[in-house]
LOTI-250455 format. One record per residue (C-alpha): x, y, z; residue in one letter. Coordinates in steps of 0.02 Angstrom, whole numbers, plus 50000, padded with zeros to 5 digits. Layout:
# residues N
XYZa;...
//
This chain:
# residues 1232
507144852851389m;505704861651469l;506374878151552h;506414875951744l;505344892251776a;504014886051645t;503954868451725a;503684875851895l;502254886751830l;501434872951746l;501594861751898a;501024874352032l;499824885251941a;497984878351950p;497064877351783l;495764890651769q;494134882251715p;493144887751569i;491504891651632r;489994883651544a;488464893951502a;486904892051602q;485364888151505s;483704880551520g;483944867951371a;485364857851324d;484944857151139g;484604838651120a;485124830550960r;483784829850832v;484014821650657a;483594831950500s;482274820550452g;481364821450617s;479464826050636d;479224843950618a;478294844650782a;479774839250883t;480984850550787a;481384867650870p;480744882250770a;482004891950661l;482094908450749t;483334922150789a;483574915550964e;484044897950903l;485274904150781l;486174917050896v;485674913551066g;485774894051073h;486464889351240p;487674876551155g;488634890251073l;489254897751236f;489704881251309g;490524872851163g;489214860351132r;489304861850939y;488544844950898d;486954849550994a;486974866850907v;487104859150733r;485884845550760s;484584858250820d;484874870250669w;484804855550549l;483154849350622a;482384866750618a;482904869050440l;482254851850388a;480634856250462a;480514873150389d;481494873150229p;480604889350159r;481094899950308s;481754916750283p;483104912750396l;483644897550290a;485224906950212q;485734912250389q;485504894850461a;486554886550310v;487854900350336a;487964897150524s;488194878150488l;489674883050379l;490264893050531d;490344877050631l;491414867450505e;493044861650604g;492164863150770l;491134847250752c;492184831150753p;491134823350614e;490474832450458p;488684833250413i;487974817050332p;487974818850143l;486244813150130a;485604826550255t;486404839450152l;485644833349992r;483924831650070e;484104850250127l;484794855849963r;483284848149871d;482044856049995a;482624873850023v;482104888049901v;483254901749955d;484484904249813g;486004909249928r;485514894950051a;485514881849917r;487214888549852d;488014886950024l;487244869750044l;488014865049873a;489654870449952q;489454859550112l;488914844949991e;490464847249891q;491544847150050d;490714831250111a;490914822649949v;492744827949937w;493104821350107r;492734804050043t;493764805249891t;495034792249952f;493964782450069s;493284765250038k;491594771749979s;491894788149888p;490364798849843a;490044808149679r;489634826449653l;487864830349582r;487754843849438p;487524861949484r;486014864349368t;484874868349517d;485894883249556l;485264893449404d;487104899649370e;487684908049208v;488804894649131s;489484903848970d;490444919948955w;491294930448821f;492874941248845v;493604955848741v;495024967948768g;496004977348800p;495094992448726l;495355010748741g;497005020248780p;498205007948878l;498945023248974d;497355024249075r;497655012149216y;495915014549302e;494795018749154p;493215014949256l;493385031249333w;493285039749169g;491875041249048p;491075026348962q;491245026748777p;489555026848691n;490285014448558d;491005002748681g;490354985448721p;489374991248878a;488175001748766r;488464995248588t;488554976848540w;489704971648398r;490584955648365t;492324964448355a;493014981348418y;494404992948355p;495864995248473t;496975010248494d;498415001948414f;497674998448252g;496904981048264t;495244973348302e;494824960848437v;493414948948441e;492334941448582w;493114924848644k;491984911948721h;492554905448892v;491544892448996a;491374894549175a;491974881649286r;490844876949433e;489994892349392g;491504903349404t;492474913249271l;494204918249282d;494754929349136p;496544927649170d;497494921049020g;496054924348900h;496604942348850v;498284950848825h;499184952548987p;499454970948980s;498894982549117v;497914996649058g;496394999848944g;494704991448975e;494194973148978l;492364967848951y;491504951549004l;489814947248936a;488594933548964a;486984931348858w;485614920548930f;483714919348941e;482534914749076c;480634910649089e;480404924549215l;479844941849158e;480774949349300s;482134942149415a;483574947049527t;485324944649453i;486574939949596e;488434944549537l;490074940149634y;491474950449568a;492984953649684n;493624968849583f;493114986349524p;491724984749400v;490274992449309q;488854981549267v;487694984149118y;486024975249078w;485584976248900n;486664992348876g;486065001149029e;487045003949186l;486334992849323a;487634994649464l;489355001449497e;490644996149620d;492355004549596l;493104999049762h;493455017249798g;493185017949982g;493765012050156l;492295000950190t;492324982250209e;492334973050039g;490564966349993d;490924957849824d;489144949749813l;487954961149717h;486134960149678t;485024970249557f;483364968149475g;483114965449285v;481684964449159d;481904949949041f;481504952348856a;481004936548757p;482584926948702g;484394930448753p;484804946348865n;486474953148898a;487474955149057l;489104965249021v;490444969149146l;491694983849109r;493284981649205c;495004989049225d;496104977849115n;497404968449214g;496384969049379y;494874957549334a;494724942549451g;493424929149486m;491624932149413v;490064922549453r;488244925949402a;486544918049427r;484734921749417v;483504922149564l;481754926549588a;481454944049646l;481194938149826d;482874929049819g;482164911649796t;482644900349654l;482114905249477a;480614896149412a;481424889649252g;483194884049205e;484404897949150v;484914895648963r;486644902048921s;487174906448748v;488834897348708a;489034903248529s;489394921148474i;488384917148314d;486774914248419a;486964931548497v;485714944948441p;486384959348335a;485854972248464a;485364973648640y;483524970248682p;482434982848755d;482314976748942a;482964986949086r;483844984749255p;483034991449417h;483704992349591a;483284980049727t;484004984449888p;484744970349998p;483464960650098q;483754960550278r;482854949050389i;483294957650554a;482754975750522s;483724984050664v;483805003050679g;483185017050789p;481435009050773d;481904992350739g;481804975250844a;482774972051002d;483434957151083g;484024942750975f;483624952650825e;485074963550860q;486284949050863a;485454942050709l;485814958050620a;487634956550656i;487604937950590l;486814943850433e;488144956850398h;489504944250446r;488844932550317h;488674946750187d;490414952550217g;489874969450274t;490824968850441l;490924987750453d;488944987850457e;488974974350583a;489894984150705l;488534998450698t;487194986650769v;486764993650949a;486804983351102e;485094976751150p;484164982951299v;483494965551336e;484784958251443t;484504940651400g;485144944051224a;486644953851272v;487784937551274g;487244933851098a;487574951751041w;489324950651123l;489664934051040y;489264940150864q;490054956950889r;491654947850937y;491774937450777f;491284952050671a;492704961950746l;493914946750735a;493614946250545n;493544964350492c;494974971850391v;494754989650399h;495204992350584l;497074991750628p;497684975750720d;498054985050883e;496224991750880v;495374975050844q;496474967050982r;496034980151117r;494174979451067r;494174960351070q;494894959251238m;493634971851311e;492264960251235l;493114945751313e;493124954251482r;491164957151465r;490844939251416m;491824932951563d;490754943551677e;489174935251605l;489954917651632d;490004914051444l;491334900551424a;491534901451235v;492904889551184p;493364899851028e;493764914751134l;494814904151248a;495754898451087q;495914916051030n;496694921151203r;497984906551190a;498524912051023f;498724929351082r;499824922851229l;500874913251098l;501134929251005e;501694937751170e;502944923751204d;501994917051349r;501824898151293p;501544890951472g;499984901151500e;499414896351319a;499694877851358l;498514879051510e;497114885251399i;497424872251267a;497504858351386r;495844863451461e;495084865451288l;495674847951228t;495074839551391e;493314847151372r;493304845051175h;494394830251142p;493704827150964d;494024845450899v;495624844850798p;495964863550805r;496074863150996f;497314849850981a;498314859450860t;498324873950985l;499114862951112e;500394856850994f;500904874450951e;501014879051140a;502224863451169l;503284868151015s;503554885851076a;503974879151254l;505184865351183d;506034869751029p;506814852351011t;505004846950968g;505044832251100t;503564837351191l;502514840851034e;502964823850961l;502484815051128l;500814825251130a;500474820850936v;500804802150966r;499724801951121e;498204809551029r;498394797850884l;498314782751005a;496634789851072r;495914798050914h;496594797750738e;496134813750641d;496854820450477a;497564836050546d;498614826750678t;499214813950555l;499634827850431g;500694836550575r;501624820150606l;501824818550422a;502784835450407s;503864830350544r;504424814250468s;504684824150298y;505764837050391a;506964823550448r;507004815750273n;505884800650312d;504994801050149r;504134783850162p;503474787750332a;502824805450275a;501984797450125l;501114783850227a;500474796350352l;499834808050222h;498944794050139e;498084789450303r;497614807850322a;496944809150151a;495774794250173r;495014802950320l;494864820450228d;495184820750045g;494824839150027r;496104848949918s;495954863150053s;496524850150188a;498144848050094g;498414829650135h;498004822949958a;499024836349881n;500544831049989s;500264813149934v;500244817249753l;501794828649772g;502804814249857l;502294801849730l;502664813149585s;504444814649641s;504714796849661g;505134781749546g;504144773249414r;503064763549537s;502674779449634d;502264788849476l;500994774949427e;500254775749601r;500124794849575a;499054791449418l;497864781049522e;497744794749643w;497354806949503i;496024795849434a;495254793449595t;495224811949630w;494544816349449r;493134803849480a;492584813549630a;492974831049558d;492814830949368p;492994849949352d;494614850049446a;495594857349304r;497264858049397w;497294839249396l;497584840449214d;499224848649245d;499704835749375e;499194821049266e;500194828249114a;501774830849231s;501664813249291v;501484805849123r;502944816149060r;504014809149200s;503464790949140l;503994794948964g;502304798848891d;502854814948799t;501414815348675a;500174816348814f;501064830248895y;501274840748733e;499464837648685q;498964844248862h;500044860148838l;499344863748673r;497584861148739s;497914873148879r;498704886148755i;497104884348653a;496084888748809d;497294902448877f;498154909948718p;498964923848821f;499774914048956d;501644917248929a;502124903149054g;501174889848944l;502024895448789q;503734895148877a;503324877548948a;502914871448773l;504574878148719g;505464868348845d;504664852948805h;504994855148615l;506764858948653l;506984842948753e;506314833348602q;507574840848493g;506264850848391r;507254867448397e;506214876348265a;504584873048345e;505374877948514a;506014894248449r;504174898448381d;503434894048559a;504794904748650y;504534919248540l;502744917548569a;503084918848755a;504194934048737l;502844943348635d;501824941148787l;503154944348917d;504604954748838p;505434956549015s;505934938349036d;507724939049028t;508094921549049a;506874916848913l;507704929348797r;509404921448829q;508754904548792t;508124910948622v;509794918548582g;510604902448616e;509484893948490l;510174905248361g;508684917848344v;509314934848283p;508954946848420d;508744964348343p;509374971748509a;511004962348502e;511314967148323d;511014985648387f;512194983348532f;513634976748422r;513384990148293a;513475004148412f;514674996848543a;516045008348597v;517895005348556d;518414998648730r;520354999348693e;520155017948637a;519185021848799v;520555012848906l;522035021648816a;521225038348836h;520765034849026a;522565030249066r;523335044848970d;522095056849046e;522845068349183v;521705070149334t;521795074549512d;520435061249548a;520835043549618s;519625035949501t;518655040849340s;517315033549237l;518235030049082a;516535024949006l;514785027949079d;513785020248937g;511975014648912r;511195007848748m;509255006048747v;508324996848616f;506535000948619v;505304988748533r;503644994148446p;502564987748601d;503525000048713g;504494987748806s;506424989748794f;508094980848831h;509394991148924v;511244987248925r;512314997249044d;514194997449009h;515425005349138t;517305005549146i;518025013249302t;519945017049306t;521045018149454a;522305032749448h;523275029749608d;523285018349768r;521815027049844t;520825022849683g;521355004449691t;520765004249869e;519175011449820m;518874999049680l;519474983449787h;517734978949839e;515954981949784s;514224973949822p;513724960549694v;512264967449589a;511074956049498d;511724944749357e;513084954449259p;513344951749080h;515164955449102v;516134958349263a;518014958549244q;519664968049287v;520604974949138l;522424976249202d;523654988649130v;524604975649035d;523134970948932g;522574955649034g;520834952249109t;520224941949259y;518604940349346e;518304946449522p;518084934049672i;516364934749756v;516664935749947v;515094936250064e;514064945149943g;515374956649874s;516544957249727w;518384957549770v;519624963549645m;521324956949704p;523014964949669s;522374980149576l;523654992749524d;523595010249465p;522995010649283g;521944994349304d;519994996049261a;518504986749319v;517214983549176e;515394979549214l;514024976149092v;512194973949148f;510634969449048d;508944974049098n;507254970349009h;505814982149042v;503994979348998s;503044993648914g;501364998548864t;500815000048674l;500525018448633g;501345024948795v;503065033848790a;504375021648867p;505005026349035q;506925027449006l;507245036349163g;508525051149173r;510285050049111w;511645060949190m;513145065049086f;514245070649226e;514435068149429s;515005076449583f;515885060249625e;517135057849496q;517665062549310p;516655055949171y;517845054249022l;516575047848905l;514695047648950s;513695039948809r;511865036448782l;511275027448630v;509325025348601v;508505016048455y;506675021148440l;505515013248310p;504565025148194d;502955030548285g;503615028148462t;502655042048564p;503725053648671g;505125065748656r;506905069248722f;507095083648844e;508955088948876l;509625100549010h;511165111048991a;511845098048862f;513465103048790e;513925086348701g;513535079148533t;511895072748463h;511885061948307e;510575051548226t;510525037348111k;509125027448029r;509115008848077w;508154994448003e;507484979948107t;506344965648063p;504904974248151a;505164990548041g;506375005448028p;506765017648168g;508035030248219t;509565028748330v;510155043748430h;511855044848500v;512155057148642f;514075059348706e;515005069948816t;516865068748837r;518155073548973d;516865079749101m;517845084049267l;517135080249433r;515875094449471l;516515103249624p;515475104449789e;514975121149862e;513885125750000p;512135132249957a;512245127049784r;510715122149671p;510095105349660a;511015092449550n;509625092749417s;509865112049405n;511745110249368l;512115094349286m;511865089649102q;510555076949081w;509255069648964l;507495061648992e;506325053848869y;504465054148899g;502785063448862e;501615074848961d;500145066549046i;498515077249022e;498315089849169l;496385086349172a;496835067849188h;498035070149323l;496905081549423t;495355069549410e;496465054949464e;496975066149613r;495225070149652r;494775051149656r;496175046949770n;495665061649884l;493825056149884s;494455039049940f;495185046550103t;493495053850150t;492505037950121s;492105028650293l;491775011450354a;490025011850422a;490555009250605d;491875023950591v;490495034650500e;489365032450647l;490695037650777e;491195052550671l;489385057650638r;489075057650827a;490685068950846l;490135080950714a;488315082550792q;489145085550966r;490355097850911v;489695106950766a;487775106450772a;486775122450758d;488325134250704r;488695143750547p;489725133850426a;491385142850459r;491185139950648e;490745121550618r;492315119050520a;493365127450655r;492595117450794a;492945101850695l;494725106650670y;494945109150850d;494085092750887a;495335083250767v;496715091850864a;496075085851026d;495785067850962h;497385065050857v;498885065550978l;500275063750845e;500235071950670f;501395060450588a;501495043450505g;500465034050369d;498755027250380g;496985029550311d;495595039650398t;495085024350494t;496855021650559d;497025040350607v;495335039950700w;495605023150790t;497395024750816m;497435043150863r;498995046050755r;499395049950570g;499025063350446r;497255068650491p;496765079950333l;495685065150268g;494905063150443l;494515082250435l;493755081250264a;492645067250314a;491945076650467l;491655091550352f;490615080850243e;489635073450383l;489355091050458a;488875099150292g;490325110450283v;490675114350095e;492475112250036f;493515108749891e;495145099249877w;496695108049809a;498375103249766v;499985113249747p;500595114549566h;502025115549568p;502445108749734q;503275125349795l;502965143449763p;504065149849620d;505205159749734d;505585144649831l;505605131449694a;507105124849603p;507355131249422v;507155114949352s;505655103649379f;505245087149286d;505205091749104p;503545082649080f;501875085749161v;501775071349283s;501055066749448r;502695071949533d;502235090349496d;500935090749629f;501195094549814g;500245089849972e;498375091949970p;497455106550052l;495635109450090i;494865125550027r;493385132550127l;492285143350030a;492265161750072p;490855166650201a;490375181050097s;490825190549940e;492485199449935g;493155188250077v;494665177250043e;494435158150056p;495125149050206t;496545136250166w;496785121250279l;498365110750278l;498805098250416v;500655094550386p;501655081650473e;502135088850642g;500795102350623g;499755098950775r;499355114950845g;499335124850684l;498035138150699p;496455136650596f;496765143650428g;498525146750437r;499755139550306l;501605136450327p;502575151050260q;503485139450138v;501785137650051m;501305155550049a;501055163849878g;501085147249790g;499885142049650r;498655127649679v;497415117749567v;495705118149646v;494785101949608l;493125109849585g;491545100849536a;491485109749366d;493365104849330g;495035110749391p;495475128949411r;497055138049463f;497095149249617e;498475157949719s;498765155049907l;498905170750014p;500535180250008a;501875177250141p;501605186150314s;502685200950351t;502865195750530d;504555188550579a;504435170250616l;505635172250762d;505485187650862e;506565191451012t;506575206751133e;507905208251274l;508125221351401a;509995221151477i;510355231151627q;512305232551658l;512935232051829a;514625239751894d;515275221851931d;515245218751741k;513765207551756s;511985210651676a;510295206251714t;509275201251565v;507395200551541t;506775194451376g;505325188051276s;505285176651125v;503855172950999v;503975158950879l;502705159050740r;502395148850579d;502235130250592l;503705128350717q;502955139450854g;501165132750866p;501815114650850a;503115117250980l;501835125251098r;500665111151076e;501985098251112a;502595108051270l;500895109251334s;500805090751348q;502595089051421a;502945085951602e;503465102751697p;505245095551709e;505355092351529q;504675109851484r;505995118451600e;507445108451521q;506965113351347w;506675131851397l;508485132451472r;509245124651328q;508285136951209f;508675153351312v;510505148951315a;510465149751125q;509725167351130k;510845173651278v;512475164551302g;512985161351478g;511285166451556i;510965159451727d;509035157751717l;508155164951869e;506345164451812s;505265159851667f;503525158051606e;502565151551455f;501305165051417v;499975155751318n;500475137251337l;498635131851336d;497885143851207v;497405133051061r;498285138850900g;499295152450981a;501095154850937d;502405150151069l;502775164951181e;503875164351330l;504715176751446r;506185174051557f;507455183251669a;509265179351723g;510965185651748t;512495185251642v;514205186151730q;515565195451639r;514445202651519f;515565218151509v;517255213951433r;518965222951422g;519935232851542t;519275245651670r;519875259151554k;519245250651400s;517645241251434p;516535234251294y;515145222651256l;515465207451146k;514115200151039d;512635206451127p;511485200550978v;511365182550937p;512005181550758g;511795170450611w;513575172750539s;512755169850378l;514275176250281a;515455164550356r;514395149250320s;514255152150134l;515995148550100g;517215157249974s;516705170749854s;517675161549721d;516225150749667r;515765140449511v;513945138149555w;512585150649591p;512165153549779l;510435147249812n;509565148749983l;507865142449941l;507105143950120v;505905155350204d;506645161750370q;506415178350460s;507025184250628q;506905200950718r;507875205450876v;507755220850974r;508935223851118i;508825238451245t;510425240851345i;510475252051497r;512075255951586a;512495257751768s;513205272651838d;514935266251803g;514715266851610y;514125278051474a;513345270051314l;513825275951131p;512785290051077t;513095290150890e;511855280150776p;512565267550654e;511605256650526s;511905244850388a;510665237650257v;510745223250125l;509255223550012d;509175210749874r;507815200049798p;507515186049926g;508525194650061l;508225210050171l;509575211350310y;509715227150419s;510635231850576v;510455247150680r;511195254950835r;510425270450902a;510305279051067p;508525280851147a;507775295951225a;508085289751397d;509905286251361g;509765267851328a;510585259351176l;509375250951060v;510165237350939i;508925230350808e;509235216850678r;507915212250553d;508265197150435v;506935191250305a;507645177350196l;506545169950058r;507125161549902g;508815170549892l;509685167149723r;511395175049684v;512295171649513a;514005164449530a;514935180149458n;513865190849587d;514305180249747v;515915190249782g;514935207049788t;513535199049882f;514655191250017l;515535207950036a;513915216950058e;513345203750184l;514995205250275g;514805223950294a;513105221350377v;513735207850490e;515305217550529e;514235230650610l;513295216550697l;514845208650765d;515685225350812a;516105227950994k;514895241051088v;516215252251156e;515785258751338l;516445274151421t;516975272051597p;516165285151722a;517155301051740g;518105299451575d;
//
């Protein structure tokens, strides 16, 4: 039922009209075959400024465009005209007549225009697939596409996941042609021929499905032209070679919009010439190539592709590539055209996919063209992907406002507003817009769909939507509305009605993209025999319209299998495997089929072939085992299994003060020659008391266990009960145990050390009575074991498998008690026994990888670059480099309001929040400020770093990146810039103390080099001065100042500078109360709140009541110095572990106390000092010349490490210092 408030809104609120654009011409309908004299000229104004675009008269727009193109098929605007016709698809009630499209396709000479017309023609044919008069597709021979390809790979080291960023091997396929190439794993791979379908190649399934190494695609072809343009579509990182020479490179290494269509010029040698693509294996996608004349028109002769490797020349011919920049019809720039040319330039970029460049086109001065510019910019903005959603939304709304001011009533804008209202849960307002749109444009299905969505949001029961759907179908039957009604029928299990409605929809629109015919086929395929036979009829009809629809082969095979034609199904699978020999799913499907036929031996072979391609398929491996195929891993697991009864007996006899213990913490790992491995984890946890039984009573269900059972103390077993996603172990008694066994299959990379993870032999949570790791490594497996503090046993044994010999390593520790927790102890990895298997990654490779990633952060989309270039020019022009850098640093701090969160450089700039180091680097590049990237290695300076890092050189060794500004002159230290999270306000060139003195790798142009960061500052990070004047009434007036430095101070000052006065005062009162307990604050001031990059400095004054304690005869001051109480916080001196305080903290406090006439202050000086590596702690009390008492405390703590046997001495020394700090300040009453 409609909500009452919404119903009243709809009833009372008048509909807001969508204003029609005012124009002098209505765009009368002109047939494509009309006389050229009566057709409009194909101009920029016609394409982007047609009045019908702004009033929703799409039929008139399309008719004029068709007529203009038919009259001038050689127009340089042909491509944009056809692309614009594609943009109107879905807005016109009827498609373009097929005959019209074919006439135009035969007439135009622009290569891209003809390609787009072929797409429109294809759609028009497919629409008629299930109509009474279905059309047929014409061959694509007029598109000059490359029809035959060869693939080879993977080549090179498989541990290089992005080899395109590395050097090109001189003997690789890009530069040296051979019929076969050696691999890094001792075999050879040959080129495999693959035919393109509909002009497009998908290499998936044609090479081994590993990720890593290089994949090469090659096409040999000849052409009658001496020079031509190669147009290449590749939606992945690629290097392109023409006859062995690099022609173009697109590594997808930036933050621009993706432009996957590339062009470059080539010279043809007589006979076949070679186009070779070098790709990152595992990331190659769709590829399409064709030959055009140098001016972009169709090639003069048919392209002849080589389909046999035997017909390929022995070497690359001597013909070279040459650059051909993209041709722009609208040359818009500082001296470019104005008016409609501006809007046309945006249109070109939209159609090319360079939407960031579209957003750089300036607004025209000519007011008559502003509406066209706004319209094109709006849709460029709507489709770009580099801008955050919030930014897109905000900028679109501003463009909508401006178009409203110009009375441009664009229906698509109204539609977008309605969808935005639906997202904001305002369906009533969205419905108003939708109804106005459907009234004005009743034949446009997408506007009707909008109305249905709004009604569905208003009425969750669906009643209002159903009424509107039926009402529309009574007036106008369209495929989309029929499909919507069919979906509703299917949702209420009315399959016959759903099938009938989908059939009606498919006869109106048989395109696969529409989905109606697919739904028909799906419903028929799940029915009885008569439905299955009808499904074959649909498939035959579909195939006649689209002979290249390869997916129909799969559908037909599935249907025939259901009808009992298993021979057809098997032949289909074997044919597909011949085409795609590296598709594990096809091999597994063949195994399933053969098993159903009772042909177990053949099924096993198919399953094993699938497992070779995908060793991590657990279910498939289980199936193979059930067929009796020996699994070397299972043989290994059985041979080295633990004696469970002995483990249980030991656990029940062991005396422990813990409530539970791990009787067994076991893992067995079987590594295969290709680097994949099978892991079996086996745990037995014993309960020793009632607390332990309660702890084991319930645990979350995890994956699919190999074994999950309770082993009771009497020798019985039972399985746990699953209750709401948890295992429940009922009726546990002390002595019972819970046993879990899990299997996991992990893929590997041939030639790379298997990543087995870190194995811990003990725990801070419970005792480990037996911790056991057993690993089988085939001979030749790369990598090594690294052990830390290991005190157990390590045994080895040779082991034979069908794949060859190897070695079994057995590591065991026994009766490891629970490790005790202590404050300020080292990290777990420093204390525990552990083992890890792996190998080092070359530092040069890691640094180059890091440089690549960092260069990505400085790349900019064209529109963002335009804005940043303007900022750099405004802020940093005509200054020395160091001043330019400082000015840009300040500008970033002004612009980015919050230094926290994720996001790339574009996000940080447009959203004004995030980590802005990439933004700063991009600005430096634009302003000509020379800099280098650097990364800490290791992550922390030695005095603050844990003792044990990752035992292998890896990506985890590096810290957050920095920018290194070159010295301004010889002998001057470089400037280091880091913009850490929460670091807004950090002064230019200051690093956090925690990084001071660390080592960094500078990613220089000539290779990496090591440098050291500046040493830590000697200034206290927290400096407090107090002046205390005692009064006779035991109160004291206190004046003080505090300076906070390092990262905390400037960041806090920056945040407080933007806070409201009330918020600042609240924070200051709480802060001062921590410095001076009980103070009644009377005045305060922030000294330098608005000074950029300054430390936080504040001053205050107030009164403390009862500052003087004790009796009249024995007065004293208690705790005048705010203390750390460090000794008390570190626990007992009886420790097991070393004491580690790996922090950088320093504090200086100076207090000057002056007595009233009623008291006298102590006159004897006292002091205490603790000076150890990592800690300097001093306290001093001394009289001043004017009779005041001065108390000073200095603490400098950085990377304190104390051995366990020295902790008692250290705490005693620390206590002695703090004893003086905590001691009363005895006062002498006047007259005594």
